[in-house]
C-alpha positions, 0 to 999 in steps of 0.5 A: 363488928359492922364497922370493923368489916367496913374497915377491912373491906376498905383496906382490901380495896386499896390492895386488891389489884394484884389479886384480880387475874383469873389464875390468881383467884382460882389459886387463892380459892384453894386456901381461903374463902373471901366474903362477898364484900371483898370478892366483888372488888376482884370482878371475876369473869372466868368460869365457875365450876362446881360438883353435884353428886360427882357431876361437874357443872360450869357457869360463866361469871359476870360478877353477880352474887350467886356466881361470886359466892359459889366460886369462893364458898361452893355450891351448897355454901354460896348464895341460896346454899340451903335452898340449892341443897334442898333442891338437889335432894328434891329433884332426885325423885322427879320425873319433870322439873320446872325452873320458873325464873331460871336466871343464869340457870343454876337451879336447872344445872343442879336439876340436870344431874337427874338425867332421867328427868325432863327439866324445863327452864323458863327465862323470858329476859333476853339477856338472861336467856342467852346466859342460861343457854350458854351455861347449859352448853358449858355444862354439856346438859342433855335434859334441860330445855330452855324456854322464853315464855313467861309463866303466869296466870295468862295464856297469851301475851304479857309485858315484862318490865326490865331495867335497862342496865345493872341487875336486869334479873329483877325484871318482873311482870309486876311493874311496881316490883321492877320499879323498886330497883330502878334507882337512877336507871330506866326501864324497858317493856318487853312483850313476851309469850305467856303460858300457865303451868296448867296449859304447859303440862297439857301442851307437853303431854305430861301425864298426871302420874309424873312427879313434878318438882318446881321452883318459882322465883319471878320477882314479886309475881309468884302468886300469878304463877300459882294462880295458873297452876291450881289445876296442877296442884289438885290433879298432879303430884307436884311440890314447889319452892317459891321465893316470897319476900314478905308477909304480903307475898306469902299470904297471896300464895297461901290463899291459892294453895289447896288445904292438903299442902304443908308449908315449910320455911327454908331457914339455913339448913332446916325446914320450919313448918309454918302458916305465916311469913318467917323473918329471915326465910325468903324461900318456902317449900309447899308439899303434900308429903 
């Protein structure tokens, strides 16, 4: 099957040029669904529009996996489709939404559908921050507030390690994590303001009666975010999703979470109660409910 897929992808690459124009791709997607391995060759650079609860949302495509798969498969069937579908349900009852590691803003865009909630989208990588703001503008959001701070366990300054080309969204305050993806590229250090969730909520005068929904995707530094929200977990009504790529990351976070939390692996379209890392599930839901 893998060999056949490679043959098909290679054959498509030989004939893909007539399908590259934006208008052609937008027409084709009405009738067919291209897999990522084929669609990536078309280098789509137009707008990706999708609907959540009847609201039209838009993001600019830079031919990354999230944009390509949402364009061809839809918001709940694209990359992280199961996570985004769950997220769209969680935010409906939220008063405050924290998108920590917002990247291009897709989770913040989905959260904007709940216009009664205040949505804070944290993205410290300069280029990604600009893309986040552009996507919020394209979608005419009124309740999303982009922020440049790093969220961690430190109130002050931190170095962010950013690949100087390619997928810069693997930037991290964990230097060893960022280096894993360098290959033949170099890395730059960007000094950023850093704040904990505990401190942020106090500064923004967010009271303990508010229901908070949070997403944490910070490239290997998830435990540092959770360490900086221990008081929040104990005193606020907060549930959160976190990307944890292996048992080590999972264990680090689990040790910091109060005992009254339950942990669920997000696997396809089901939640699996768990106490350890589950192969095939990279995102986990932590909730008291």
